[in-house]
ZAMARGU-4260 file (C-alpha; in steps of 0.2 Angstrom, whole numbers, plus 5000, padded with zeros to 4 digits):
<rodrens>
0) 5504/5434/5553 | 5495/5446/5541 | 5486/5438/5526 | 5492/5441/5508 | 5479/5448/5496
5) 5480/5449/5477 | 5473/5463/5468 | 5470/5465/5449 | 5470/5484/5445 | 5463/5489/5428
10) 5465/5506/5420 | 5453/5509/5405 | 5463/5522/5396 | 5458/5533/5381 | 5469/5523/5369
15) 5475/5508/5379 | 5470/5496/5393 | 5483/5493/5407 | 5482/5479/5420 | 5493/5475/5435
20) 5493/5461/5447 | 5498/5468/5465 | 5500/5459/5481 | 5495/5467/5497 | 5503/5462/5514
25) 5508/5472/5529 | 5501/5488/5521 | 5513/5486/5506 | 5508/5484/5488 | 5520/5475/5476
30) 5518/5474/5457 | 5520/5456/5452 | 5515/5457/5433 | 5507/5469/5421 | 5499/5470/5404
35) 5495/5483/5391 | 5485/5483/5375 | 5482/5498/5363 | 5466/5500/5354 | 5460/5513/5342
40) 5447/5526/5345 | 5435/5532/5331 | 5437/5551/5327 | 5426/5557/5312 | 5415/5571/5306
45) 5430/5582/5303 | 5436/5579/5321 | 5420/5583/5329 | 5415/5566/5334 | 5426/5554/5345
50) 5420/5538/5352 | 5425/5520/5355 | 5416/5503/5353 | 5415/5497/5371 | 5418/5479/5365
55) 5437/5484/5363 | 5437/5487/5382 | 5430/5469/5385 | 5442/5461/5372 | 5457/5470/5380
60) 5452/5465/5398 | 5450/5447/5391 | 5467/5448/5383 | 5475/5454/5399 | 5467/5440/5409
65) 5474/5428/5397 | 5491/5436/5398 | 5490/5436/5417 | 5482/5418/5418 | 5495/5412/5430
70) 5489/5424/5443 | 5470/5425/5440 | 5466/5410/5452 | 5473/5421/5466 | 5464/5437/5463
75) 5454/5443/5478 | 5449/5460/5471 | 5447/5469/5454 | 5449/5488/5456 | 5444/5500/5441
80) 5452/5516/5435 | 5445/5524/5419 | 5444/5538/5406 | 5429/5549/5409 | 5417/5553/5404
85) 5417/5538/5391 | 5398/5541/5391 | 5390/5524/5388 | 5371/5521/5385 | 5367/5504/5391
90) 5352/5492/5391 | 5346/5483/5407 | 5359/5469/5403 | 5373/5482/5402 | 5375/5480/5383
95) 5381/5496/5375 | 5368/5504/5363 | 5380/5516/5356 | 5399/5519/5356 | 5406/5527/5372
100) 5407/5546/5369 | 5424/5551/5374 | 5431/5568/5382 | 5439/5572/5365 | 5421/5573/5357
105) 5414/5590/5352 | 5397/5585/5345 | 5387/5592/5360 | 5391/5610/5359 | 5373/5616/5357
110) 5368/5605/5371 | 5381/5611/5383 | 5375/5629/5379 | 5357/5624/5382 | 5362/5617/5399
115) 5370/5633/5404 | 5355/5644/5397 | 5342/5633/5405 | 5350/5629/5422 | 5361/5645/5424
120) 5380/5645/5425 | 5380/5652/5443 | 5369/5637/5449 | 5379/5625/5439 | 5395/5631/5447
125) 5388/5632/5464 | 5381/5614/5464 | 5390/5603/5451 | 5406/5613/5452 | 5409/5614/5433
130) 5404/5622/5417 | 5396/5610/5404 | 5406/5608/5389 | 5405/5596/5374 | 5415/5580/5378
135) 5418/5584/5396 | 5400/5584/5402 | 5390/5568/5402 | 5373/5578/5402 | 5378/5586/5386
140) 5381/5569/5378 | 5365/5562/5385 | 5355/5577/5378 | 5363/5575/5361 | 5358/5556/5361
145) 5340/5562/5366 | 5339/5574/5351 | 5349/5564/5338 | 5346/5546/5343 | 5329/5546/5352
150) 5327/5527/5350 | 5343/5524/5359 | 5339/5536/5372 | 5322/5528/5375 | 5330/5511/5376
155) 5343/5516/5388 | 5342/5508/5406 | 5357/5517/5412 | 5369/5531/5407 | 5387/5528/5414
160) 5405/5530/5412 | 5419/5517/5407 | 5420/5510/5425 | 5401/5509/5425 | 5401/5498/5409
165) 5415/5486/5415 | 5408/5485/5433 | 5390/5480/5426 | 5398/5467/5415 | 5408/5460/5429
170) 5395/5461/5443 | 5378/5463/5435 | 5376/5480/5444 | 5377/5498/5438 | 5388/5510/5448
175) 5399/5525/5447 | 5410/5535/5459 | 5411/5553/5463 | 5427/5557/5454 | 5419/5551/5438
180) 5402/5558/5442 | 5409/5575/5445 | 5410/5579/5426 | 5392/5574/5423 | 5384/5591/5426
185) 5371/5580/5436 | 5382/5577/5452 | 5383/5587/5468 | 5401/5589/5466 | 5402/5604/5479
190) 5394/5594/5493 | 5400/5577/5487 | 5384/5569/5495 | 5384/5553/5484 | 5368/5559/5477
195) 5362/5565/5459 | 5355/5582/5458 | 5337/5578/5455 | 5332/5596/5450 | 5345/5597/5436
200) 5341/5580/5430 | 5322/5584/5430 | 5324/5601/5421 | 5334/5592/5408 | 5321/5578/5406
205) 5333/5564/5413 | 5326/5551/5425 | 5337/5549/5440 | 5333/5530/5439 | 5343/5530/5423
210) 5359/5535/5432 | 5370/5522/5441 | 5371/5521/5460 | 5385/5532/5467 | 5398/5523/5478
215) 5414/5529/5486 | 5429/5524/5475 | 5433/5510/5487 | 5415/5504/5487 | 5410/5488/5478
220) 5394/5485/5468 | 5397/5466/5470 | 5408/5451/5465 | 5412/5444/5448 | 5398/5434/5441
225) 5400/5415/5440 | 5399/5415/5420 | 5412/5430/5419 | 5423/5421/5432 | 5424/5406/5421
230) 5427/5416/5405 | 5441/5427/5413 | 5449/5414/5425 | 5445/5425/5440 | 5439/5409/5449
235) 5438/5417/5467 | 5424/5428/5460 | 5433/5443/5467 | 5425/5459/5474 | 5425/5473/5461
240) 5429/5490/5467 | 5421/5504/5457 | 5437/5514/5457 | 5438/5531/5449 | 5445/5543/5436
245) 5462/5538/5430 | 5470/5556/5433 | 5462/5557/5451 | 5469/5540/5456 | 5486/5545/5449
250) 5485/5560/5460 | 5480/5550/5475 | 5494/5537/5473 | 5507/5550/5471 | 5502/5557/5488
255) 5492/5572/5482 | 5482/5575/5497 | 5486/5592/5504 | 5481/5609/5497 | 5493/5615/5485
260) 5500/5598/5480 | 5502/5597/5461 | 5503/5582/5449 | 5506/5584/5430 | 5500/5569/5420
265) 5507/5566/5402 | 5498/5554/5391 | 5486/5555/5376 | 5480/5571/5385 | 5491/5582/5397
270) 5483/5586/5414 | 5488/5597/5428 | 5479/5593/5445 | 5480/5604/5460 | 5473/5598/5477
275) 5460/5610/5485 | 5453/5612/5502 | 5437/5618/5495 | 5427/5616/5479 | 5435/5631/5470
280) 5423/5631/5454 | 5428/5641/5439 | 5424/5642/5420 | 5443/5641/5417 | 5445/5623/5422
285) 5436/5607/5429 | 5435/5602/5447 | 5434/5583/5452 | 5430/5575/5469 | 5446/5568/5477
290) 5447/5550/5484 | 5449/5559/5500 | 5434/5566/5509 | 5435/5585/5511 | 5447/5587/5496
295) 5444/5592/5478 | 5456/5592/5463 | 5457/5605/5449 | 5457/5596/5432 | 5466/5606/5418
300) 5466/5596/5402 | 5475/5599/5386 | 5465/5586/5375 | 5480/5584/5363 | 5495/5582/5374
305) 5505/5566/5369 | 5493/5566/5354 | 5500/5582/5348 | 5517/5574/5347 | 5510/5558/5338
310) 5502/5570/5325 | 5518/5580/5323 | 5528/5564/5320 | 5515/5557/5307 | 5515/5573/5298
315) 5533/5580/5299 | 5544/5565/5303 | 5535/5550/5295 | 5552/5543/5290 | 5556/5541/5309
320) 5550/5527/5320 | 5541/5531/5336 | 5557/5527/5345 | 5568/5538/5334 | 5556/5552/5336
325) 5553/5551/5355 | 5570/5546/5360 | 5581/5556/5348 | 5573/5569/5337 | 5561/5577/5350
330) 5573/5578/5364 | 5587/5585/5353 | 5575/5598/5345 | 5569/5604/5363 | 5587/5605/5370
335) 5592/5615/5354 | 5579/5628/5356 | 5577/5628/5375 | 5589/5644/5377 | 5587/5651/5359
340) 5575/5665/5355 | 5562/5657/5344 | 5547/5668/5337 | 5538/5652/5332 | 5522/5649/5343
345) 5510/5634/5343 | 5492/5636/5349 | 5488/5619/5356 | 5470/5616/5352 | 5473/5601/5340
350) 5458/5592/5348 | 5448/5607/5354 | 5446/5613/5372 | 5436/5606/5386 | 5433/5624/5392
355) 5424/5631/5378 | 5407/5628/5370 | 5414/5633/5353 | 5427/5624/5343 | 5445/5630/5345
360) 5459/5626/5333 | 5478/5623/5333 | 5489/5634/5324 | 5508/5638/5321 | 5512/5657/5320
365) 5527/5667/5314 | 5534/5653/5302 | 5547/5659/5289 | 5556/5650/5275 | 5570/5647/5288
370) 5559/5638/5300 | 5564/5620/5303 | 5554/5606/5309 | 5565/5605/5325 | 5560/5623/5329
375) 5542/5618/5326 | 5543/5603/5337 | 5551/5614/5351 | 5536/5626/5349 | 5524/5612/5351
380) 5532/5608/5368 | 5532/5626/5373 | 5514/5628/5368 | 5509/5614/5379 | 5520/5620/5394
385) 5513/5638/5393 | 5495/5631/5392 | 5498/5622/5409 | 5507/5637/5416 | 5491/5648/5414
390) 5482/5636/5425 | 5495/5635/5439 | 5497/5654/5439 | 5478/5655/5441 | 5477/5643/5456
395) 5492/5651/5464 | 5482/5667/5466 | 5470/5657/5478 | 5482/5646/5488 | 5501/5643/5489
400) 5507/5630/5478 | 5520/5617/5483 | 5537/5617/5476 | 5538/5599/5472 | 5528/5594/5456
405) 5524/5575/5454 | 5524/5570/5436 | 5519/5554/5427 | 5514/5547/5410 | 5522/5540/5395
410) 5525/5556/5384 | 5540/5561/5394 | 5559/5563/5393 | 5572/5573/5402 | 5572/5586/5389
415) 5553/5588/5391 | 5555/5590/5410 | 5568/5603/5407 | 5556/5612/5396 | 5543/5611/5409
420) 5555/5619/5422 | 5558/5633/5410 | 5541/5636/5402 | 5528/5628/5413 | 5533/5630/5432
425) 5549/5631/5440 | 5550/5617/5453 | 5557/5600/5458 | 5549/5587/5447 | 5547/5570/5454
430) 5543/5555/5442 | 5529/5543/5448 | 5527/5527/5438 | 5511/5517/5434 | 5501/5528/5445
435) 5483/5525/5440 | 5486/5507/5442 | 5494/5509/5459 | 5480/5521/5464 | 5467/5508/5459
440) 5476/5494/5469 | 5478/5506/5484 | 5459/5506/5486 | 5459/5489/5492 | 5466/5493/5509
445) 5453/5507/5511 | 5440/5495/5506 | 5446/5483/5520 | 5447/5496/5533 | 5429/5502/5529
450) 5422/5485/5529 | 5430/5482/5546 | 5422/5498/5552 | 5405/5493/5546 | 5407/5476/5555
</rodrens>
């Protein structure tokens, strides 16, 4: 009879941590319990800086273990999913020396430009698969620390991402995975050889020894340390799987494996990912390594997706609760203007752009004295949809796209899906729930299979 395994999947999100306890038996995963806790990020300097105290990640993890205490004795594996970059400078003990620099951050524009000028855009695209941009490039953040916080740079034992930080705390080992490393401008994304690019690191003045070991997503840097096991209730000292980027795991769990498969992720950010048979690098979007070997994923991010709706509610509908806004006002506004001819347009760069080294701004156009907040809310939705349509149209010029579009995330409603069909991409939208957590949990079977192969 097949053994039953218990997996704790952990998603270190931009504004919340989600945790789920899954059982795995006979190739089936069953969610037994879950937990979610929000935390605030720190956005300051006129929106240019955006980071988070990593202790918030630890506290949320501890709160989750407390909430799930009736299951923690059974856990055989902890599998990580995380926001990236989430650049963390850590000392040799894994303690954070500076807040984690998030993908929303725009402070390192000068450094991103310097990387392009020094290494060359053609070389970067041919090796790392991505154009360095502030926030979306670890190397740019590292160089910003080197210039502006030299004491911290010199004290740093390892530069990693959110899963690196949590894995080090849990196991005592620094590690990262290809999907997270692929936006560092230091990883060989095109060949996916699990090696840092020593030439780019050396030319940038970064010691490769200050970068974590690269493991496949299903790889484990070790087991939970005894003192952490006592603290968290993970008494079996389970193996920790390094996991991967939350959007990539969401795509994997939804079955995005074949060229032309599409998933649209709707959270704080809105992301479209398309599965590629080759690393089709471009300055117009990011490319991440897939969980599957021989596959890549485009990553086209609108920094302010769900965040744009939160901003709109706070500014224009502050008398409404979140529920009133998202379940009544917004769907009604979208449906009212879905077939009407509105001249109002929304440019969606409320939190800048990952694909520009200069700061871009959001804007409403063609407002009149008769413009209502309903029409403006519908324009926000249309602006977000048309932004993603640009990417899908671009990729469709290189390979056929599938008709079915997988869709996930909290910032959704039937009205928004109808808007996507009209303004983003006409297709069959299939909703997938809790996909980042599920993707993390799915790594356990791959880990077991690989372990048996090695044995």
